[in-house]
C-alpha positions as CSV (number, residue, x, y, z in Angstrom):
1,X,-5.1,-39.1,4.5
2,X,-5.9,-39.2,0.7
3,X,-9.1,-37.5,-0.2
4,X,-11.6,-40.3,-1.0
5,X,-12.8,-40.8,-4.5
6,X,-16.4,-40.1,-5.2
7,X,-17.4,-43.8,-5.0
8,X,-16.0,-44.1,-1.6
9,X,-18.2,-41.2,-0.5
10,X,-21.4,-42.6,-1.7
11,X,-22.1,-45.0,1.3
12,X,-21.3,-42.4,4.0
13,X,-23.5,-39.7,2.3
14,X,-26.3,-42.1,1.9
15,X,-26.0,-43.2,5.6
16,X,-26.2,-39.5,6.5
17,X,-29.2,-38.8,4.2
18,X,-31.0,-41.6,6.1
19,X,-30.4,-39.7,9.3
20,X,-31.2,-36.2,8.2
21,X,-31.8,-33.9,5.1
22,X,-28.6,-32.9,3.4
23,X,-27.4,-30.5,0.9
24,X,-24.0,-30.1,-0.9
25,X,-22.4,-28.1,2.0
26,X,-23.6,-30.1,4.9
27,X,-22.6,-33.4,3.2
28,X,-19.2,-32.0,2.4
29,X,-18.6,-30.9,5.9
30,X,-19.7,-34.2,7.1
31,X,-17.3,-36.1,4.8
32,X,-14.4,-33.7,5.9
33,X,-15.0,-34.7,9.5
34,X,-15.7,-38.4,8.9
35,X,-12.5,-38.9,7.0
36,X,-10.4,-36.7,9.2
37,X,-9.2,-34.6,6.2
38,X,-6.3,-32.2,7.0
39,X,-6.0,-28.5,6.1
40,X,-3.7,-29.6,3.3
41,X,-6.5,-31.9,2.0
42,X,-9.0,-29.1,2.0
43,X,-6.6,-26.9,0.2
44,X,-6.6,-29.0,-2.9
45,X,-8.8,-27.3,-5.4
46,X,-9.7,-27.8,-9.1
47,X,-8.9,-25.3,-11.6
48,X,-12.3,-23.8,-11.2
49,X,-12.0,-23.0,-7.6
50,X,-14.0,-25.7,-5.9
51,X,-12.2,-27.9,-3.5
52,X,-11.6,-31.4,-4.5
53,X,-13.7,-32.9,-1.7
54,X,-16.5,-30.6,-2.4
55,X,-16.5,-31.6,-6.1
56,X,-16.3,-35.2,-5.3
57,X,-19.2,-35.0,-2.7
58,X,-21.2,-33.3,-5.4
59,X,-20.7,-36.1,-7.8
60,X,-21.4,-38.7,-5.3
61,X,-24.7,-37.1,-4.6
62,X,-25.5,-36.8,-8.3
63,X,-25.0,-40.6,-8.7
64,X,-27.1,-41.5,-5.7
65,X,-29.8,-39.0,-7.1
66,X,-29.8,-40.9,-10.5
67,X,-30.0,-44.2,-8.7
68,X,-33.1,-43.0,-6.8
69,X,-31.4,-43.6,-3.4
70,X,-31.9,-40.0,-2.5
71,X,-34.2,-37.5,-3.7
72,X,-34.8,-33.6,-3.5
73,X,-37.3,-32.6,-0.8
74,X,-36.7,-28.8,-1.1
75,X,-34.4,-26.6,-3.2
76,X,-30.8,-27.9,-2.8
77,X,-32.0,-30.4,-0.1
78,X,-32.0,-34.1,-0.3
79,X,-33.1,-37.0,1.9
80,X,-32.6,-40.7,1.4
81,X,-35.7,-42.4,-0.2
82,X,-37.5,-45.7,0.8
83,X,-35.4,-47.4,-2.0
84,X,-32.2,-45.8,-0.5
85,X,-33.0,-47.2,2.9
86,X,-33.7,-50.6,1.7
87,X,-30.6,-50.6,-0.5
88,X,-28.5,-49.6,2.4
89,X,-29.9,-52.3,4.5
90,X,-29.3,-55.0,2.0
91,X,-26.0,-53.8,0.4
92,X,-23.0,-54.3,2.7
93,X,-19.6,-52.4,2.0
94,X,-18.8,-49.7,-0.2
95,X,-21.1,-48.6,-2.8
96,X,-19.8,-48.6,-6.5
97,X,-21.2,-47.5,-9.8
98,X,-21.4,-51.2,-10.7
99,X,-23.9,-51.7,-7.7
100,X,-25.9,-48.7,-8.8
101,X,-26.2,-50.2,-12.2
102,X,-28.2,-53.1,-10.8
103,X,-31.0,-50.6,-9.8
104,X,-33.8,-50.5,-12.3
105,X,-34.1,-47.1,-13.9
106,X,-30.5,-46.0,-13.1
107,X,-29.0,-46.2,-16.4
108,X,-32.2,-44.8,-18.0
109,X,-31.9,-41.8,-15.7
110,X,-28.5,-41.0,-17.1
111,X,-29.7,-41.8,-20.7
112,X,-32.6,-39.4,-20.5
113,X,-30.1,-36.4,-20.5
114,X,-27.7,-37.9,-22.6
115,X,-30.1,-38.7,-25.4
116,X,-31.0,-35.1,-25.9
117,X,-27.2,-34.3,-26.0
118,X,-26.5,-37.0,-28.5
119,X,-29.4,-35.8,-30.8
120,X,-28.1,-32.3,-30.8
121,X,-24.6,-33.7,-31.5
122,X,-25.9,-35.9,-34.4
123,X,-27.5,-33.0,-36.0
124,X,-24.2,-31.2,-36.2
125,X,-22.3,-34.1,-37.4
126,X,-22.3,-36.7,-40.4
127,X,-24.0,-39.8,-39.1
128,X,-21.9,-41.8,-41.6
129,X,-18.6,-40.5,-40.1
130,X,-16.9,-43.3,-38.4
131,X,-15.2,-41.0,-36.0
132,X,-18.5,-40.7,-34.2
133,X,-17.8,-44.1,-32.4
134,X,-15.5,-44.2,-29.5
135,X,-13.5,-47.0,-30.9
136,X,-12.4,-44.9,-34.1
137,X,-12.7,-41.3,-32.7
138,X,-9.5,-39.5,-32.4
139,X,-8.6,-38.1,-28.9
140,X,-9.3,-34.6,-30.1
141,X,-12.8,-35.6,-31.2
142,X,-13.5,-37.4,-27.9
143,X,-12.5,-34.4,-26.1
144,X,-14.7,-32.1,-28.2
145,X,-17.7,-34.5,-27.7
146,X,-17.3,-34.8,-24.0
147,X,-16.9,-31.0,-23.5
148,X,-20.1,-30.6,-25.5
149,X,-21.7,-33.2,-23.4
150,X,-20.7,-31.4,-20.2
151,X,-21.7,-28.0,-21.5
152,X,-25.2,-29.4,-22.4
153,X,-25.5,-30.8,-18.9
154,X,-24.4,-27.4,-17.4
155,X,-27.2,-25.5,-19.4
156,X,-29.9,-28.1,-18.2
157,X,-28.8,-27.8,-14.5
158,X,-28.5,-24.0,-14.7
159,X,-32.1,-23.8,-16.1
160,X,-33.4,-25.9,-13.4
161,X,-31.7,-24.1,-10.7
162,X,-33.2,-20.8,-11.9
163,X,-36.6,-22.3,-11.9
164,X,-36.2,-23.3,-8.3
165,X,-35.4,-19.8,-7.2
166,X,-37.9,-17.2,-6.0
167,X,-39.5,-14.7,-8.4
168,X,-37.9,-11.9,-6.9
169,X,-34.5,-13.5,-7.4
170,X,-35.2,-14.2,-11.1
171,X,-36.3,-10.6,-11.7
172,X,-32.9,-9.4,-10.1
173,X,-31.1,-12.0,-12.2
174,X,-32.4,-10.8,-15.6
175,X,-31.4,-7.3,-14.7
176,X,-27.9,-8.5,-13.8
177,X,-27.8,-10.4,-17.2
178,X,-28.9,-7.1,-19.1
179,X,-26.3,-5.0,-17.3
180,X,-23.5,-7.4,-18.0
181,X,-24.5,-7.3,-21.7
182,X,-23.8,-3.5,-21.5
183,X,-27.3,-1.9,-21.2
184,X,-27.3,1.0,-19.0
185,X,-23.6,1.5,-19.4
186,X,-23.0,-1.3,-16.8
187,X,-23.5,1.2,-14.0
188,X,-25.2,0.0,-10.8
189,X,-27.6,2.9,-10.6
190,X,-28.6,2.2,-14.2
191,X,-31.0,-0.6,-13.3
192,X,-33.9,-0.5,-10.9
193,X,-35.7,-3.5,-9.6
194,X,-39.4,-2.9,-9.6
195,X,-41.7,-6.0,-9.3
196,X,-44.2,-4.7,-6.7
197,X,-47.7,-3.4,-6.3
198,X,-48.3,-0.4,-8.6
199,X,-45.6,-1.3,-11.2
200,X,-48.2,-2.2,-13.9
201,X,-46.6,-5.7,-14.3
202,X,-43.2,-4.3,-14.9
203,X,-40.3,-6.0,-13.1
204,X,-37.5,-3.7,-13.8
205,X,-36.3,-0.6,-15.5
206,X,-33.0,0.1,-17.2
207,X,-31.8,3.6,-18.2
208,X,-29.8,3.6,-21.4
209,X,-28.3,7.0,-20.8
210,X,-27.0,8.8,-17.6
211,X,-30.2,11.0,-17.3
212,X,-32.7,8.3,-18.0
213,X,-34.1,9.9,-21.1
214,X,-34.1,6.6,-22.8
215,X,-35.4,3.6,-20.8
216,X,-36.1,-0.2,-21.4
217,X,-38.6,-1.8,-19.3
218,X,-38.2,-5.5,-18.3
219,X,-40.8,-8.3,-17.6
220,X,-39.5,-11.5,-16.1
221,X,-41.6,-14.6,-16.0
222,X,-40.1,-17.7,-14.0
223,X,-42.1,-20.4,-15.6
224,X,-41.6,-24.1,-15.9
225,X,-40.5,-25.4,-19.2
226,X,-43.9,-26.9,-20.1
227,X,-45.6,-23.4,-19.4
228,X,-45.1,-21.0,-22.3
229,X,-45.9,-17.4,-22.3
230,X,-49.1,-16.8,-24.2
231,X,-49.9,-13.8,-26.4
232,X,-52.1,-12.1,-23.8
233,X,-49.3,-11.8,-21.4
234,X,-46.9,-10.1,-24.0
235,X,-49.7,-7.9,-25.1
236,X,-50.5,-6.7,-21.5
237,X,-46.7,-6.0,-21.3
238,X,-46.8,-3.8,-24.4
239,X,-49.9,-2.0,-22.8
240,X,-47.8,-1.4,-19.7
241,X,-45.0,0.2,-21.8
242,X,-47.4,2.5,-23.4
243,X,-48.8,3.5,-19.9
244,X,-45.3,4.4,-18.7
245,X,-44.4,6.2,-21.9
246,X,-41.6,3.9,-22.8
247,X,-41.2,2.4,-26.3
248,X,-38.6,-0.3,-25.6
249,X,-39.1,-3.5,-23.6
250,X,-37.5,-7.0,-22.9
251,X,-39.7,-9.8,-22.0
252,X,-37.7,-12.7,-20.4
253,X,-38.9,-16.2,-19.5
254,X,-37.4,-19.4,-18.4
255,X,-39.8,-21.4,-20.6
256,X,-40.9,-20.3,-24.2
257,X,-43.2,-18.1,-26.2
258,X,-46.2,-19.5,-28.2
259,X,-46.0,-18.5,-31.8
260,X,-48.8,-15.9,-31.7
261,X,-46.7,-14.0,-29.2
262,X,-43.8,-13.9,-31.5
263,X,-46.3,-12.8,-34.4
264,X,-47.7,-10.0,-32.1
265,X,-44.2,-8.3,-31.4
266,X,-43.2,-8.8,-35.1
267,X,-46.0,-6.5,-36.2
268,X,-44.9,-2.9,-37.1
269,X,-45.2,-0.7,-34.1
270,X,-43.7,2.2,-32.3
271,X,-43.1,-0.1,-29.3
272,X,-40.1,-2.5,-29.7
273,X,-40.2,-5.5,-27.6
274,X,-37.6,-8.4,-27.6
275,X,-38.6,-11.8,-26.4
276,X,-36.0,-13.8,-24.7
277,X,-36.9,-17.5,-23.9
278,X,-35.1,-19.8,-21.6
279,X,-32.7,-21.2,-24.2
280,X,-31.5,-17.7,-25.1
281,X,-31.3,-16.7,-21.6
282,X,-29.1,-19.5,-20.6
283,X,-26.9,-18.8,-23.6
284,X,-26.6,-15.1,-22.4
285,X,-25.8,-16.1,-18.8
286,X,-23.0,-18.4,-19.9
287,X,-21.6,-16.0,-22.5
288,X,-21.6,-13.1,-19.8
289,X,-20.6,-15.1,-16.8
290,X,-23.9,-14.7,-14.8
291,X,-24.5,-17.6,-12.3
292,X,-21.6,-19.7,-13.7
293,X,-17.9,-19.8,-13.5
294,X,-15.1,-21.8,-15.1
295,X,-14.5,-25.1,-13.5
296,X,-11.5,-26.4,-15.5
297,X,-9.1,-24.9,-17.8
298,X,-6.8,-27.1,-19.9
299,X,-4.1,-26.2,-22.5
300,X,-3.8,-28.8,-25.3
301,X,-0.4,-28.7,-27.2
302,X,0.6,-30.0,-30.4
303,X,3.7,-30.0,-32.5
304,X,4.4,-26.9,-34.5
305,X,5.2,-28.4,-37.7
306,X,6.1,-25.0,-39.3
307,X,8.9,-24.5,-36.8
308,X,10.4,-27.8,-37.9
309,X,9.8,-27.1,-41.6
310,X,11.7,-23.7,-41.6
311,X,15.0,-25.4,-42.2
312,X,13.9,-27.1,-45.3
């Protein structure tokens, strides 16, 4: 049978979430079984590698979450809310997005993330440009805007996913990013994950040469966005570098740094420390392909007018 569209998956997924906690994998497996999808159906994949059914299941769960019908109860794990149970009992038949729009707060949930994206886009575009409206925008402008919107959404979800991981995972992640950037010559033995008692607060070490004569120490703080790194933490890191006899360090966090922390490292010193906040970390992860992969690739062709003008 044909693979169900995401809206046709919302009711069975919500019913499943009423019975038990779900995640993307268990929900996908349940949809495969319930809709008796064939191996040929499962072989259908998007250009990024995800199966079509997995992608549609993920989107169905996203819509249900925005509507408040399911909610996260643990990392990557969801369960039906009281509103979800009540909605399921009252609403008969398939659940469509138009049904979700009747739920108070649904459109606001989508708008919250979209508002930030629109604000960023408006700063980069002339607000008086009529092309900003869907009615007058060219297809190219619409595509560019939607790609920008999806990219902003990815970055937000990526940061949230990182915050939900363990401190140990985050410490290894920052080493992976630095190695991908070329520190340590991209060799597996060039980076060492520390992050244990006796490490003087240092979470990792990267050798910039084969003999380890020049080293970079790494500090990783997996903080919520509303919990900035203060000056004392950066100052303590610099002190740890001195204790290790190292003059270079990278302090990476998922949040931000207070102004006094930036001012402290900007002072002239024999110790050089680079501060990487959450925004920069996400930018580096996307640029160097850490924790992300290409979901879709499209080729957009246009007429090569130069070719046709050659005969004139």
